[in-house]
TORFISE-578073 format. One record per atom (N, C-alpha, C): x, y, z; residue in three letters. Coordinates in steps of 0.2 Angstrom, whole numbers, plus 2048, in hexadecimal, padded with zeros to 3 digits. Layout:
# TORFISE-578073
XYZAla
...
This chain:
# TORFISE-578073
82E83275FMet
830831766Met
82D82B768Met
83182776CTrp
82F82076ETrp
82A821774Trp
82581D773Ser
81F81E778Ser
81C817779Ser
81B81477FPro
81880E780Pro
81180E781Pro
80E81477FLys
807815781Lys
80380F77DLys
7FE80C781Gly
7FA80777EGly
7FC80077FGly
8037FF782Val
8057F8783Val
8027F6789Val
7FF7F0789Ala
7FB7EE78FAla
7FB7E6790Ala
7FA7E4796Ala
7FA7DD798Ala
8007D9794Ala
8067DB795Leu
80B7D8792Leu
80E7D2796Leu
8117CD792Asp
8147C7795Asp
81B7C9797Asp
81C7C779DLeu
8237C87A0Leu
8287C579CLeu
8277BF799Ala
82C7BB795Ala
82E7BF78FAla
82A7C478DCys
82B7C7786Cys
82F7CE787Cys
8327CE78DGly
8367D478EGly
8327DB790Gly
82C7DA792Ser
8287E0793Ser
82A7E4799Ser
82E7E179EVal
8317E57A3Val
8367EA7A1Val
8397E879BGlu
83E7ED798Glu
83A7F3796Glu
8347F2793Ile
8307F8791Ile
82F7FC797Ile
82D7F979CLeu
82C7FD7A3Leu
8338007A5Leu
8387FD7A4Ala
83E8007A7Ala
8408067A2Ala
83F80579CGlu
84080B798Glu
83C811799Glu
83681079BLeu
83181579ELeu
8348187A4Leu
8378147A8Val
8398177AFVal
84081B7ADVal
8448187A8Arg
84A81C7A7Arg
8488237A4Arg
8438237A0Arg
84282A79CArg
83E82E7A1Arg
83A82C7A5Asn
8368307A9Asn
8378307B1Asn
83B82C7B3Gly
83C82C7BAGly
8408327BDGly
8418327C4Pro
83F82C7C8Pro
83782C7C9Pro
8358267CAAla
82E8257CAAla
82B8267D1Ala
8258277D2Val
8218277D8Val
81D8207D7Val
81E81C7DDVal
81B8157DDVal
8158157E1Val
80F8137DFLeu
8098127E3Leu
80880B7E4Leu
8088087EAThr
8078017ECThr
8018007EFThr
7FE7FA7EEGly
7F87F77F1Gly
7F97F07F4Gly
7F47ED7F5Ala
7F47E77F9Ala
7F77E17F5Ala
7F87E27EEGly
7FB7DD7EAGly
8027DC7ECGly
8057E17EEVal
80D7E17F1Val
80D7DD7F7Val
8097DE7FCSer
8097DB802Ser
8077D4802Ser
8027D27FEThr
8007CB7FEThr
8067C67FCThr
80B7C87F9Glu
8117C47F8Glu
8157C37FEGlu
8137C7804Ser
8167C580ASer
8127C180FSer
80C7BF80CGly
8087BA80FGly
8027BE812Gly
8017C5811Leu
7FC7C8814Leu
7F67C8810Leu
7F07C8813Pro
7EA7C880FPro
7E87CE80BPro
7E47CD805Asp
7E17D3802Asp
7DA7D3804Asp
7D87D7808Phe
7D17D780BPhe
7CC7D8806Phe
7CD7DA800Arg
7C87DB7FBArg
7C77D67F6Arg
7CB7D17F6Ser
7CB7CB7F1Ser
7C47C87F1Ser
7C17C77EBPro
7BB7C47EBPro
7BB7BD7EDPro
7B77BB7F2Gly
7B77B47F4Gly
7BB7B27FAGly
7C17B67FAThr
7C57B4800Thr
7C77BA804Thr
7C57C0802Gly
7C77C6807Gly
7C37C680DGly
7C67C9812Leu
7C27C9819Leu
7BC7CE818Leu
7BC7D3814Trp
7B67D7813Trp
7B07D3810Trp
7B17CD80EGlu
7AC7C980CGlu
7A77C6812Glu
7AB7C6818Ser
7A77C381DSer
7A67C9823Ser
7AA7CE822Ile
7A97D4827Ile
7A87DA823Ile
7A37DE825Asp
7A27E4822Asp
7A67E9826Asp
7AC7EC822Pro
7B07F0826Pro
7AE7F7828Pro
7A97F9824Val
7A6800826Val
7A27FF82CVal
79F7F982DGlu
79B7F8833Glu
79F7F6839Glu
7A47F2838His
7A87F083EHis
7AF7F283FHis
7B27F583ALeu
7B97F883ALeu
7BA7FF838Leu
7B480383ASer
7B480A838Ser
7B680E83ESer
7B781583DAla
7B8819842Ala
7B2819847Ala
7AC819844Lys
7A6819848Lys
7A581284CLys
7A780D849Ala
7A780684DAla
7AC807853Ala
7B280A852Leu
7B680B858Leu
7B380F85DLeu
7B081485BArg
7AD818861Arg
7A7815864Arg
7A3811860Arg
79D80E863Arg
79E807866Arg
7A2803863Arg
7A37FC865Arg
7AA7FB866Arg
7AE7FE86APro
7B57FD86APro
7B87F686BPro
7B47F286FAla
7B77EC871Ala
7B67E786AAla
7B07E8867Glu
7AF7E4861Glu
7B47E685BGlu
7B57ED85BPhe
7BA7EF856Phe
7C17EC857Phe
7C47ED85DTrp
7CA7EA85FTrp
7CB7E385ETrp
7C67DF85FArg
7C67D885EArg
7C67D6857Arg
7C27D9853Leu
7C37D884BLeu
7C97DB848Leu
7CB7E184BPhe
7D27E4848Phe
7D77DF849Phe
7D87DC84FAla
7DD7D7851Ala
7DD7D184CAla
7D77CF84BVal
7D67C9846Val
7D97CB83FVal
7D77D183DAla
7D87D3836Ala
7DF7D5835Ala
7E37D883APhe
7E97DB839Phe
7EF7D983DPhe
7EE7D5842Ala
7F47D3846Ala
7F97CF842Ala
7F77CC83DAla
7FC7C8839Ala
8017CD835Ala
7FF7D3834Gly
8037D7830Gly
8097D9834Gly
8097D983BLeu
80E7DB83FLeu
8147D683ELeu
8137D083CGly
8197CB83CGly
81B7CA835Gly
8187CE830Ala
81A7CD829Ala
8217CF827Ala
8247CD822Arg
82A7CF820Arg
82A7D1819Arg
82E7D6817Pro
82E7D8810Pro
8307D380BPro
82D7D3805Asn
82E7CE800Asn
8337D27FBAsn
8347CE7F5Val
8397D07F0Val
8367D77EDVal
8307D77ECGly
82D7DE7EAGly
82F7E47EEGly
82E7E37F4His
8307E97F9His
8377EA7F8His
83B7E57F8Leu
8437E67F8Leu
8457E97F1Leu
8417E77ECAla
8437EA7E5Ala
8417F17E5Ala
83C7F37E8Leu
83A7FB7E8Leu
83F7FF7ECLeu
8427FC7F2Ala
8477FF7F6Ala
84D8007F2Ala
84F7FB7EEArg
8557FB7EAArg
8548007E4Arg
84E8017E1Leu
84D8067DCLeu
84D80D7DFLeu
84B80E7E5Glu
84B8147E8Glu
8528167E9Glu
8568117ECAla
85D8137EDAla
8618147E7Ala
85F8127E1Ala
8638137DBAla
8608197D7Ala
85B81C7DAGly
8598237D7Gly
8538227D2Gly
85081C7D1His
84B81A7CDHis
84481C7D0His
84481C7D6Val
83D81D7DAVal
83E8237DEVal
8398287DEArg
83A82E7E2Arg
83682D7E9Arg
8318297E9Ser
82D8287EFSer
8288227EESer
82681F7F3Val
82181A7F3Val
81B81C7F7Val
81581D7F3Val
80F81E7F6Val
80C8177F7Val
80A8167FDThr
80780F7FFThr
80080F802Thr
7FC80B7FFGln
7F580A803Gln
7F6805808Gln
7FB802809Asn
7FC7FC80EAsn
7FE7FF814Asn
7FC7FC81AIle
7FE7FE820Ile
8037FA824Ile
8067F5821Asp
80A7F0824Asp
8117F3825Asp
8137F8823Gly
81A7FB824Gly
8207F7820Gly
81E7F381CLeu
8237EE818Leu
8287F2814Leu
8257F7811His
82A7FB80DHis
8307FE811His
82E801817Gln
83380381BGln
8387FE81DGln
8357F881FAla
8397F2821Ala
83E7F081CAla
83C7F1816Ala
8407EF810Ala
8467F480EAla
8457FA811Gly
84A7FF810Gly
84880580CGly
84280580ASer
83F80B807Ser
83F81180BSer
842817809Arg
84381D80EArg
83D82280DArg
83A823807Arg
835828807Arg
82E824805Arg
82B82380BVal
82581F80AVal
81F82380DVal
81A824809Leu
81482880BLeu
80E82380CLeu
80C822812Glu
80781D814Glu
801821815Glu
7FD82180FVal
7F782480FVal
7F1821813Val
7F281B815His
7ED818819His
7EF816820His
7F481A822Gly
7F7819829Gly
7FB81382AGly
7FD811830Ser
80280C831Ser
7FF807837Ser
801801836Leu
8007FC83BLeu
8057FC841Leu
80A800840Arg
810800845Arg
80E80284CArg
80980784CThr
80880B852Thr
80080C853Thr
7FF80D85AAla
7F880F85CAla
7F9816860Ala
7F481A860Ser
7F4820864Ser
7EE821869Ser
7F082486FCys
7EB825874Cys
7E682B871Cys
7E082A872Arg
7DB82F870Arg
7DA834875Arg
7DD83487BArg
7DD839880Arg
7E383D880Arg
7E983A881Cys
7EF83E882Cys
7F383E87BCys
7F283A876Gly
7F683A870Gly
7FC835870Gly
7FD832876Leu
80382E876Leu
803828871Leu
80982786EVal
809822868Val
80D81C86BVal
80A81686AVal
80D81086DVal
80E80B867Val
812806867Pro
812801862Pro
80B7FD862Pro
8097FC85CLeu
8027F885CLeu
8027F285FLeu
8087EE85FLys
8087E8863Lys
8077E886ALys
8097EE86DGlu
8077EF874Glu
8007EF875Glu
7FC7F3871Ala
7F57F3871Ala
7F27ED870Ala
7F47E986BLeu
7F17E286ALeu
7F27DD870Leu
7F87DE873Asp
7FA7DA879Asp
7F57DB87FAsp
7F27E187FGln
7EE7E2885Gln
7E77DE884Gln
7E67DC87ELeu
7DF7D987CLeu
7DF7D2880Leu
7E47CF882Gly
7E47C9886Gly
7E17CA88DGly
7E27D188FArg
7E07D2896Arg
7D97D7896Arg
7D87DA891Gln
7D27DF891Gln
7CF7E088AGln
7C97E2889Glu
7C67E2883Glu
7C87E887EGlu
7CB7EE882Val
7CD7F487EVal
7D37F6881Val
7D87F787CPro
7DF7F987FPro
7DF800881Pro
7E3801886Glu
7E380888AGlu
7EA80B88AGlu
7EA81188ACys
7F081588CCys
7F2815893Cys
7F8817895Thr
7F981789CThr
7F581D89FThr
7F382289BCys
7EF82789ECys
7E882589FCys
7E681F89DGly
7DF81D89EGly
7DB81E898Gly
7DD822893Gly
7DA82288CGly
7DA81C888Gly
7D681C883Thr
7D681687FThr
7DA817879Thr
7DD811876Leu
7E1812870Leu
7DD81086ALeu
7E0813864Arg
7DD81285EArg
7E3810859Arg
7E280C855Pro
7E880A850Pro
7E981084BPro
7EF811849Asp
7F1817845Asp
7F081583EAsp
7EA81383CVal
7E9811835Val
7E3816833Val
7E281782DVal
7DC81B82BVal
7D681682AVal
7D181782FLeu
7CB81282FLeu
7C681582ALeu
7C2810829Phe
7BC812825Phe
7B8818828Phe
7B781D825Glu
7B3824827Glu
7B882982AGlu
7BF82782AAsp
7C482C82CAsp
7C6830826Asp
7C8836827Pro
7CA83A821Pro
7D1838820Pro
7D383981AMet
7DA838818Met
7DF83C81CMet
7E583981DPro
7EA83D821Pro
7ED84281DPro
7F1847820Pro
7F484C81CPro
7F984A817Pro
7FC844819Val
801841814Val
7FE84080DVal
7F783F80DPhe
7F483E806Phe
7F5844802Phe
7F584A804Glu
7F6850800Glu
7FD8507FDGlu
80284D801Thr
80984C7FEThr
8098477F9Thr
8068427FAAla
80583C7F5Ala
80283F7EEAla
7FD8437EFTrp
7FA8467E9Trp
7FF84A7E5Trp
80284E7E9Arg
8078537E5Arg
80D84E7E2Arg
80F8497E5Glu
8148457E3Glu
8128427DCGlu
80C83F7DCAla
80983C7D6Ala
8088417D0Ala
8068477D2Ala
80484C7CDAla
80B84E7CAAla
81084E7CESer
8168517CBSer
81B84C7C9Ser
81A8457C9Ala
81E8407C7Ala
81F83F7C0Ala
82483E7BDGly
82583C7B6Gly
8218367B5Gly
8218317BALeu
81D82B7B9Leu
81B8287C0Leu
8148267C0Leu
8118237C5Leu
81181C7C4Leu
8158187C8Leu
8158107C7Leu
81080D7CCLeu
80B80B7CAVal
8068077CEVal
8088007CFVal
8087FE7D5Val
80A7F77D6Val
8057F37DBVal
8027EE7D9Gly
7FE7EA7DDGly
7F87EE7E0Gly
7F57F27DCSer
7EF7F67DESer
7EA7F57D9Ser
7E47F47DBSer
7DE7F37D7Ser
7DC7FA7D4Ser
7DE7FF7D7Leu
7DC8067D6Leu
7D48077D6Leu
7D18047DBThr
7CA8057DCThr
7C98087E3Thr
7CE8097E7Val
7CD80C7EEVal
7CE8137EEVal
7C98177EFTrp
7CA81F7EFTrp
7CB8217F6Trp
7CF8277F6Pro
7D182B7F1Pro
7D88297EEPro
7DB8247F1Ala
7E28227EEAla
7E28217E7Ala
7DC81E7E4Ala
7DC81C7DDAla
7DD8237D9Ala
7DB8287DCGly
7DB82F7D8Gly
7E28317D6Gly
7E782E7DALeu
7EE8307D8Leu
7EF82E7D0Leu
7EC8287CEAla
7ED8277C7Ala
7EA82C7C2Ala
7E58307C5Glu
7E28357C1Glu
7E683B7BFGlu
7EB83C7C4Val
7EF8427C4Val
7F68417C1Val
7F883B7C1Ala
7FF83A7BEAla
7FF83B7B7Ala
80483E7B5Pro
8058407AEPro
8068397AAPro
80A8347ACArg
80B82E7A9Arg
80A8287AEArg
8078237ACLeu
80581E7B0Leu
8088177AELeu
80A8137B2Ala
80C80C7B1Ala
8098077B6Ala
8078017B5Ile
8037FD7B9Ile
8067F67B9Ile
8077F47BFIle
8097ED7C1Ile
8047EA7C5Ile
7FF7E67C3Asn
7FA7E37C7Asn
7F87DC7C3Asn
7F67D77C7Arg
7F47D17C4Arg
7ED7D27C1Arg
7E97D67C3Asp
7E27D77C0Asp
7E27DE7BDAsp
7DC7DE7B8Ala
7DB7E57B5Ala
7D97EA7BAAla
7DB7F07B8Thr
7D97F67BDThr
7D57FB7B8Thr
7D17FF7BBPro
7CD8047B8Pro
7D18097B4Pro
7D88097B5Tyr
7DC80E7B2Tyr
7E180B7ADTyr
7E08047ABAsp
7E48017A6Asp
7E58057A0Asp
7DF80879DAsn
7DF80B797Asn
7E3812797Asn
7E481479DArg
7E881A79DArg
7F081979EArg
7F28137A0Ala
7F98117A1Ala
7FD81079BAla
80381279BGlu
807811795Glu
80A80A795Glu
80A80779BVal
80C80079BVal
8087FD7A1Val
8057F779FVal
8027F37A4Val
8057EC7A4Val
8077EA7AALeu
80A7E37ABLeu
8057DF7AFLeu
8027DA7ADArg
7FE7D57B1Arg
8027D07B4Arg
8057D17BAAla
8097CD7BDAla
80A7CE7C4Ala
80D7CA7C8Gly
80F7CB7CFGly
8147D17D0Gly
8137D47D5Ser
8187DA7D6Ser
81F7D87D8Ser
8207D27DCGly
8277D07DDGly
82B7CE7D7Gly
8287CA7D3Gln
82C7C87CDGln
82D7CE7C9Gln
8287D27C8Thr
8297D77C3Thr
82E7DC7C5Thr
82D7DE7CBLeu
8327E37CELeu
8397E17CELeu
83A7DB7D0Thr
8417D87D0Thr
8447D87C9Thr
8407D67C4Glu
8427D77BDGlu
8437DE7BBGlu
83F7E37BELeu
8407EA7BCLeu
8477EC7BFLeu
8497EA7C5Val
84F7EB7C8Val
8557E97C3Val
8547E37C0Arg
8597E07BCArg
85A7E47B5Arg
8547E67B3Cys
8547E97ACCys
8577F07ADCys
8567F37B3Leu
8597FA7B4Leu
8607FA7B6Leu
8637F47B7Gly
86A7F37B9Gly
86C7F57C0Gly
8677F47C4Val
8687F67CBVal
86C7F17CFVal
8727F37D1Gly
8767EE7D5Gly
8747EC7DCGly
């Protein structure tokens, strides 16, 4: 029986994406887990990158956690705006578009994403499980009203902490440090465990508990520029950018 087990760090020029395509054909539709490496190609920062990531200069647990929001809301919102406002204007890149096309063609069952930028939905992906929340909205901590995050950030020009019309304070609808994982994570776990293939794209697989999805997947394939702790479990590892590789995967699978 054909098996790509052990194929790793392949050169795209050597037809390695065709090996991945065959894995998708035999075991799809795939569940896709995406990380920051997908969004960096839209110009968004990877906060954990050594030497350049924002977390090199800001301790996120100290300044951007649920506790920081409760104790120092003005500082939290100031730093949150600096870190994430750019994400509101980002556009999907070719990797996002390729995943949407693969889903429409039946090769992708769902996209589980660690990203909070909403670019998968903007590209046309329909079944997106956002396990770290979303930058699109903020919610009132008193009455529960949901508003566009941009409205909350616009208030910062007039006051230090954005407020709801009821007078309650707003919080972004993202999973902050020290927050529990949202209920959608249980759905993502079941998706990964039941998938014929989990395709990891642009994730270092070091952020838990999302990295644990690689533990429960029956088959694993990885597209990431750098090595991950799960490379030795993957049937295919492609050390390359997500946009180029996914675009080539679309071509190999004959998706029109």
